[in-house]
VEXDREN-2710 file (C-alpha; in Angstrom, 1 decimal):
% VEXDREN-2710
k/r/px/py/pz
1/UNK/0.0/0.0/0.0
2/UNK/1.4/3.4/-1.0
3/UNK/2.3/5.9/1.7
4/UNK/0.2/9.0/2.2
5/UNK/1.7/12.3/1.1
6/UNK/2.0/13.2/4.8
7/UNK/4.0/10.1/5.6
8/UNK/6.2/10.5/2.5
9/UNK/7.3/13.9/3.7
10/UNK/7.7/12.9/7.3
11/UNK/9.8/9.8/6.5
12/UNK/11.9/11.7/4.0
13/UNK/12.7/14.5/6.5
14/UNK/13.5/11.9/9.2
15/UNK/15.7/9.8/6.9
16/UNK/13.4/6.8/7.5
17/UNK/12.9/5.9/3.8
18/UNK/9.8/6.7/1.7
19/UNK/8.3/5.0/-1.3
20/UNK/8.9/8.1/-3.5
21/UNK/10.3/11.6/-3.4
22/UNK/8.0/14.2/-1.9
23/UNK/7.3/17.4/-3.9
24/UNK/5.6/20.7/-3.9
25/UNK/5.1/21.6/-7.6
26/UNK/2.6/23.6/-9.7
27/UNK/-1.1/23.1/-9.4
28/UNK/-1.0/20.9/-12.5
29/UNK/1.8/18.7/-11.3
30/UNK/0.6/18.4/-7.6
31/UNK/1.9/18.8/-4.1
32/UNK/2.2/16.8/-1.0
33/UNK/1.7/19.9/1.1
34/UNK/-1.1/22.0/2.5
35/UNK/-0.6/25.2/4.4
36/UNK/-2.2/27.0/7.3
37/UNK/-1.5/30.4/8.8
38/UNK/-3.0/33.0/11.2
39/UNK/-5.7/35.2/9.7
40/UNK/-4.5/37.8/9.4
41/UNK/-0.9/36.6/9.4
42/UNK/1.2/38.7/11.7
43/UNK/4.1/38.2/9.2
44/UNK/2.1/39.2/6.1
45/UNK/3.9/41.0/3.4
46/UNK/1.5/43.0/1.2
47/UNK/2.3/44.1/-2.3
48/UNK/1.3/47.7/-1.5
49/UNK/0.3/49.7/1.5
50/UNK/0.7/49.2/5.3
51/UNK/1.0/45.8/7.0
52/UNK/-0.3/45.1/10.5
53/UNK/2.8/46.5/12.2
54/UNK/2.6/49.8/10.3
55/UNK/5.4/49.1/7.7
56/UNK/4.5/50.6/4.3
57/UNK/5.1/48.4/1.3
58/UNK/5.5/49.1/-2.4
59/UNK/5.3/46.5/-5.2
60/UNK/8.4/46.2/-7.3
61/UNK/6.2/46.2/-10.5
62/UNK/7.5/43.0/-12.1
63/UNK/7.0/40.3/-9.6
64/UNK/4.8/39.1/-6.7
65/UNK/7.1/40.7/-4.2
66/UNK/7.0/44.1/-2.5
67/UNK/9.5/46.0/-0.4
68/UNK/9.3/48.1/2.6
69/UNK/9.5/51.8/1.7
70/UNK/8.8/53.2/5.1
71/UNK/9.7/51.1/8.2
72/UNK/7.4/51.3/11.2
73/UNK/10.3/51.7/13.8
74/UNK/12.9/53.9/12.3
75/UNK/13.8/55.3/15.7
76/UNK/13.9/53.2/18.9
77/UNK/12.3/56.2/20.7
78/UNK/9.1/55.1/18.9
79/UNK/9.2/51.6/20.5
80/UNK/6.4/52.4/23.0
81/UNK/4.1/53.4/20.1
82/UNK/4.8/50.4/17.9
83/UNK/1.7/48.5/16.9
84/UNK/2.6/44.9/18.0
85/UNK/-0.1/42.5/16.6
86/UNK/-1.9/40.5/19.3
87/UNK/-1.1/37.0/18.4
88/UNK/-3.4/35.7/21.2
89/UNK/-6.5/37.3/19.7
90/UNK/-9.0/34.4/19.2
91/UNK/-10.3/35.8/16.0
92/UNK/-6.8/35.3/14.4
93/UNK/-7.2/31.5/15.0
94/UNK/-10.8/31.1/13.9
95/UNK/-9.9/29.3/10.6
96/UNK/-7.0/27.2/12.0
97/UNK/-9.0/24.5/13.7
98/UNK/-10.3/23.1/10.5
99/UNK/-7.0/23.1/8.7
100/UNK/-6.2/19.4/9.4
101/UNK/-9.5/18.3/7.8
102/UNK/-9.0/20.5/4.8
103/UNK/-5.4/19.2/4.3
104/UNK/-6.7/15.6/4.2
105/UNK/-3.7/13.2/3.9
106/UNK/-1.2/16.0/2.9
107/UNK/1.5/17.3/5.1
108/UNK/0.2/20.4/6.9
109/UNK/2.7/23.3/7.0
110/UNK/2.1/26.1/9.5
111/UNK/3.7/29.5/8.9
112/UNK/5.2/31.5/11.8
113/UNK/6.9/34.9/12.3
114/UNK/10.3/35.6/10.9
115/UNK/13.1/36.4/13.3
116/UNK/15.3/38.5/10.9
117/UNK/13.2/39.7/8.1
118/UNK/10.5/41.1/10.4
119/UNK/13.3/43.0/12.3
120/UNK/14.6/44.7/9.1
121/UNK/11.1/45.3/7.9
122/UNK/10.4/47.2/11.1
123/UNK/13.8/49.0/11.4
124/UNK/15.1/49.2/7.9
125/UNK/18.0/47.0/6.7
126/UNK/20.9/49.4/7.6
127/UNK/19.4/50.2/11.0
128/UNK/19.0/46.5/11.7
129/UNK/22.6/45.8/10.9
130/UNK/23.7/48.8/13.0
131/UNK/21.6/47.7/16.0
132/UNK/23.8/44.6/16.4
133/UNK/26.5/46.9/17.7
134/UNK/24.8/50.2/18.6
135/UNK/21.5/48.9/20.2
136/UNK/21.9/45.2/21.1
137/UNK/19.6/45.4/24.1
138/UNK/16.8/47.0/22.0
139/UNK/17.3/44.5/19.2
140/UNK/17.2/41.5/21.5
141/UNK/14.1/42.9/23.1
142/UNK/12.3/43.0/19.8
143/UNK/13.6/39.5/18.9
144/UNK/12.2/38.1/22.1
145/UNK/8.8/39.6/21.3
146/UNK/9.0/37.7/18.0
147/UNK/10.1/34.5/19.7
148/UNK/7.2/34.7/22.1
149/UNK/4.8/35.1/19.2
150/UNK/6.2/32.0/17.6
151/UNK/5.9/30.0/20.8
152/UNK/2.2/30.8/21.1
153/UNK/1.7/30.1/17.5
154/UNK/3.3/26.7/17.8
155/UNK/0.9/25.7/20.6
156/UNK/-2.1/26.7/18.5
157/UNK/-0.9/25.1/15.3
158/UNK/0.1/21.8/17.1
159/UNK/-3.3/21.6/18.7
160/UNK/-4.8/22.0/15.2
161/UNK/-2.9/19.0/13.8
162/UNK/-0.1/20.8/11.9
163/UNK/3.0/18.7/10.9
164/UNK/5.6/21.3/10.2
165/UNK/6.5/24.9/11.2
166/UNK/8.2/27.4/8.9
167/UNK/9.1/31.0/8.3
168/UNK/11.3/32.9/5.8
169/UNK/14.6/34.6/6.7
170/UNK/16.9/35.4/3.8
171/UNK/20.3/35.5/5.4
172/UNK/22.6/35.3/2.5
173/UNK/24.2/37.6/-0.1
174/UNK/25.5/36.1/-3.2
175/UNK/28.8/34.9/-1.6
176/UNK/28.5/35.4/2.1
177/UNK/26.2/36.0/5.0
178/UNK/24.6/39.5/5.4
179/UNK/26.0/39.9/8.9
180/UNK/29.0/38.5/10.8
181/UNK/28.5/34.7/11.5
182/UNK/29.7/35.4/15.1
183/UNK/26.9/38.0/15.6
184/UNK/24.4/35.5/14.2
185/UNK/25.6/32.9/16.7
186/UNK/25.5/35.3/19.6
187/UNK/22.1/36.9/18.9
188/UNK/20.0/34.8/16.6
189/UNK/21.1/31.2/17.1
190/UNK/19.8/30.8/20.7
191/UNK/16.5/32.3/19.7
192/UNK/16.1/29.9/16.7
193/UNK/17.0/27.1/19.1
194/UNK/14.3/28.1/21.5
195/UNK/11.6/28.1/18.8
196/UNK/12.8/24.9/17.2
197/UNK/12.9/23.1/20.6
198/UNK/9.3/24.2/21.3
199/UNK/8.3/23.0/17.8
200/UNK/9.9/19.6/18.3
201/UNK/8.4/19.2/21.8
202/UNK/5.0/19.9/20.1
203/UNK/5.6/17.2/17.5
204/UNK/6.3/19.6/14.6
205/UNK/9.2/19.3/12.1
206/UNK/11.1/22.6/11.5
207/UNK/11.5/24.3/8.2
208/UNK/13.3/27.5/7.1
209/UNK/13.4/29.4/3.8
210/UNK/16.7/31.1/3.4
211/UNK/18.4/32.1/0.2
212/UNK/21.9/33.4/-0.7
213/UNK/25.1/31.9/0.6
214/UNK/24.2/30.7/4.0
215/UNK/27.0/28.0/4.3
216/UNK/28.6/29.9/7.2
217/UNK/25.6/29.2/9.5
218/UNK/24.1/26.0/8.1
219/UNK/25.9/23.9/10.7
220/UNK/24.6/26.2/13.4
221/UNK/21.0/25.9/12.0
222/UNK/21.3/22.1/12.1
223/UNK/22.7/22.3/15.7
224/UNK/19.8/24.6/16.7
225/UNK/17.3/22.1/15.5
226/UNK/16.4/22.8/11.9
227/UNK/15.1/19.8/10.0
228/UNK/14.6/21.2/6.5
229/UNK/16.3/24.1/4.7
230/UNK/14.3/25.5/1.8
231/UNK/16.8/27.2/-0.5
232/UNK/16.1/28.4/-4.1
233/UNK/19.8/28.8/-4.9
234/UNK/22.5/26.1/-4.7
235/UNK/25.1/27.2/-7.3
236/UNK/26.5/30.0/-5.2
237/UNK/27.5/27.4/-2.6
238/UNK/27.9/24.5/-5.0
239/UNK/26.1/21.2/-5.1
240/UNK/29.3/19.2/-4.3
241/UNK/30.0/21.3/-1.3
242/UNK/26.5/21.2/0.1
243/UNK/26.5/17.4/-0.4
244/UNK/29.9/16.9/1.2
245/UNK/29.4/19.2/4.2
246/UNK/25.7/18.9/4.9
247/UNK/24.2/15.9/3.0
248/UNK/22.5/13.4/5.2
249/UNK/22.4/15.8/8.1
250/UNK/19.5/18.0/6.9
251/UNK/16.8/17.8/4.3
252/UNK/17.0/20.1/1.3
253/UNK/13.8/21.4/-0.2
254/UNK/14.7/23.0/-3.5
255/UNK/13.8/23.9/-7.0
256/UNK/16.5/23.9/-9.7
257/UNK/18.7/27.0/-9.0
258/UNK/16.5/29.9/-9.8
259/UNK/19.2/32.4/-10.8
260/UNK/21.3/30.2/-13.1
261/UNK/20.0/26.9/-14.6
262/UNK/16.2/27.8/-14.4
263/UNK/16.7/31.3/-15.7
264/UNK/19.2/30.4/-18.5
265/UNK/19.3/26.7/-19.1
266/UNK/17.7/24.7/-21.9
267/UNK/15.0/22.2/-20.9
268/UNK/17.5/19.3/-21.2
269/UNK/20.0/21.1/-19.0
270/UNK/17.3/21.6/-16.4
271/UNK/16.5/17.9/-16.5
272/UNK/20.1/17.0/-16.0
273/UNK/20.4/19.4/-13.1
274/UNK/17.3/17.8/-11.4
275/UNK/19.2/14.5/-11.4
276/UNK/22.5/16.0/-10.2
277/UNK/20.7/17.9/-7.4
278/UNK/18.9/14.8/-6.1
279/UNK/22.0/12.7/-6.3
280/UNK/24.0/15.3/-4.4
281/UNK/21.6/16.5/-1.8
282/UNK/19.5/13.4/-1.2
283/UNK/20.2/10.0/0.3
284/UNK/18.4/6.7/-0.2
285/UNK/16.7/7.2/3.1
286/UNK/15.6/10.8/2.5
287/UNK/17.0/14.3/2.6
288/UNK/15.5/15.8/-0.6
289/UNK/12.1/17.4/-1.4
290/UNK/11.4/18.8/-4.9
291/UNK/9.9/22.2/-5.3
292/UNK/9.0/24.8/-7.9
293/UNK/9.5/28.5/-7.6
294/UNK/6.2/30.3/-7.1
295/UNK/7.0/33.5/-9.0
296/UNK/8.4/32.2/-12.4
297/UNK/7.6/35.5/-14.2
298/UNK/9.5/37.6/-11.7
299/UNK/12.5/35.2/-11.8
300/UNK/12.5/35.0/-15.6
301/UNK/11.5/31.3/-15.9
302/UNK/9.7/30.3/-19.1
303/UNK/6.8/27.9/-19.1
304/UNK/9.0/25.4/-20.9
305/UNK/11.6/25.6/-18.1
306/UNK/9.0/25.1/-15.4
307/UNK/7.5/22.1/-17.3
308/UNK/10.9/20.5/-17.8
309/UNK/11.7/20.8/-14.1
310/UNK/8.4/19.7/-12.7
311/UNK/8.0/16.8/-15.2
312/UNK/11.5/15.6/-14.4
313/UNK/11.0/15.8/-10.6
314/UNK/7.8/13.6/-11.0
315/UNK/9.7/11.1/-13.1
316/UNK/12.6/11.0/-10.5
317/UNK/10.1/10.6/-7.7
318/UNK/8.8/7.4/-9.2
319/UNK/12.3/6.1/-10.0
320/UNK/13.3/6.7/-6.4
321/UNK/10.3/4.6/-5.3
322/UNK/11.2/1.8/-7.6
323/UNK/14.8/1.8/-6.3
324/UNK/13.7/1.8/-2.7
325/UNK/11.3/-1.1/-3.4
326/UNK/14.1/-3.0/-5.0
327/UNK/16.4/-2.4/-2.0
328/UNK/13.7/-3.5/0.4
329/UNK/13.0/-6.7/-1.6
330/UNK/16.8/-7.5/-1.7
331/UNK/17.1/-7.0/2.1
332/UNK/14.0/-9.3/2.6
END
């Protein structure tokens, strides 16, 4: 009997062996995942206008993304006036209780509050970097507010039957971390660890989206309790390096590199890269989840490129299942 999508994801992340590769692809190609979040989500990122904290966003004009044009907390003197969303408001959780039933047998991903991006949305990027040295007490106070919001959210999502917990924190530039790795370890790592520990205690697997070159802290994220890294770029760190240093220790949830191969490769090159990526980042017992990038127009991905990637991932998923079945039969 085939495993449910929920079990396929769980077993892959835990390196327990699944009967195929899990995936989160286009609506046409299918997904093993369902999602659930607060309503409204305290980490919402509108295309235009103010968010719940008071940050004013503006759409970039060529993608689904916006950027903060006016931070809500440009001066720490305004901290007492900051509109901190009430994560405990029962109305925010009204739709969460039915999420498990709506997800059916899919893996239910809950979405939390970012611990870096929300800071620089509120403060502005340069201010957030300066705060590490000029206002560490204030920065840590804000981070602890965000941690507490996540801890409450984990309780609510776990009670509703969620399977995983995730937020987005892009930490990398093209070739290095945005901040000193030592500063990350001092300020952010213990707070990640606190949230991940609570998630594991509640029975949730932990996921993080983070792009750019994050190799300097990937060991630390694993140590803090991260189960799955969702990265849309691999070539700036190198598949061989990621395999050698981190393969088998964390699960990679990835599309084909969105800046290089997906943007510029021919369909056959994309298919070859799918195979290279799974061989490098995955293991027979697990460690790889296939994904598509949800803003292909903004990233410059053609429909032909998306079809090549998704079709190859589905093909490889079934091949993986047949190999695993053969290994199981041989062991029997």
